[in-house]
N, C-alpha and C positions, 0 to 999 in steps of 0.2 A: 835839818828839820823842815818838814813840808806840811802845808795845810791846804787841802786834806792830805793825809798820809797815803802812802802806797797801800793798796788794799790786797785782799786775798787773790789767789790764782783764779778762783771762780769769778770774782768781780772783774778782774782783768780780761778774762775770756768773754764775759758779757759785753765789755767795752768793744772788743774786737768784733764780736757778732753785730753790735750796733753799727760799726763802721761798714761792715759787709752788707747788711740789710737796709741801710739808709736811715735807721733811727737816729744815728749821729750824723749830722749833715755838715760839720766842719771841725777842723782841728786848729787850736790856737795854743800859744804858750803864755804863761804868766812869768815872763823873764824877770827874775828878782836878783839882781847882781849885788848882793851885800858884801861889804868888806870883810876881811878876816876878823877884825875887831867886832863887828856886828854879829858874826856867826860864831865867835869864840866865847860867848858868855854862858855856856852850859845849855843843857837841853831846854830848860824852862824859860830862860831869859834871852836866848839868841833870837835874832830876826828870822821870821819865817821865809822860806823860799829858796829856790835853787836856780841855777843858770839854765834857761831853756832855749834861748836864741841860738846858741852855737851848737846845740846838740839835737834839736828837734828833727830837722830833716834827715841827717845821717842815721839816727837811731830808728826813726820810722821807716825810712827806705830799707835799711838792713833787716829789720824785724818783720816788716809787713810786705814789702815789694819783693825783695830778694828771695823770700820764702814762699812767694806765690799766694799770700793771703789776699792782697788787693793789687791792682795794677798801678803802674807809675802814673798813668793818667788820672786815676781815682785819687791818689795821694796829692797830686798837684791841685786837683779840684778842691779837695778838702782843706788844704793848707793855704791856697791862694785865691782861686776863683770864688769859692763860696763866701769867704769873709769879705772880699771886695764887693760882691753883689749885695750881701746882707747889710753892709754898712756904707754903701754908696761911695766907695773909695775909687778915685780916678784910676783907670786901668792903664794909663799911659805915663806913669811916673818913674818906672824903673824895672830892672830885672836882675836876676842873679844867675850866675853860671856855676854849675857843679860838674865835677868829674865823677861820674857814676861808677867808674871802675877803680877809682882810687880807694885803697884799703888802708886804714890807719887805726891806731889806738887813741881813744880820747884821753887827752892830757890837759887837765885844767890849767896847768902852767902856761899853756900856749893860747889860752882864751884871750881875746882882745878886750873883753869886758872886765870890769874890776872884780867881779865875783868869781869864785873858784869852786863853790859848793855844787857838786853834781853827783847823782847816784850812778852815773855812767862812767866814772873814772876807770881807765884801762880797758873799757869795752872796745872790742874790735868792730869797726863799722866801715861801711862803704858810703861814698857820696861826699867828697870833699868840696867845700865851697872855694871856688877860685877867684870869683869876682862879683862885686855888686855895683850896679850903676843906679843912681837915684837922681832924678831931675836933670838928666843929661851929664852928670858928673860921676866919675869913678870914685866911689867912697871906700872901696876895699879891693885890693888887688894882690893875690898871692901867686899869680902866674909867674913861673920861673923860680918860685920859692918852695915848690913841693919837695918833699923828702924823697 
């Protein structure tokens, strides 16, 4: 269950148009990693939200960059540079390494977060996260563990 819910195809097309023409100037996720218990209370009583952190880049890269809707540089700007500028976030705190050619199916059982709720389960995507470095320390490393 998500709030706001996924909208019509026309609404989604308008969002993409906004990314292309600059009306939308950044992309962020509301990562909501709820436990199975919190999500298993039925539609009305379950916690709102889905996992966004582990799926955002590969889904957007696959659906927008690989299809030619926007460039990789535009996606990086929208997801990284624009938020850092808007919120005055230090630009020298870390980086993430992706294998843009790595193709895989999203499997929530492989998420590192406690949440498993995702509308992207079993979606085939490109852009696997291999490593994240923050404040000079490697906080995630999947190099050598790729399937």
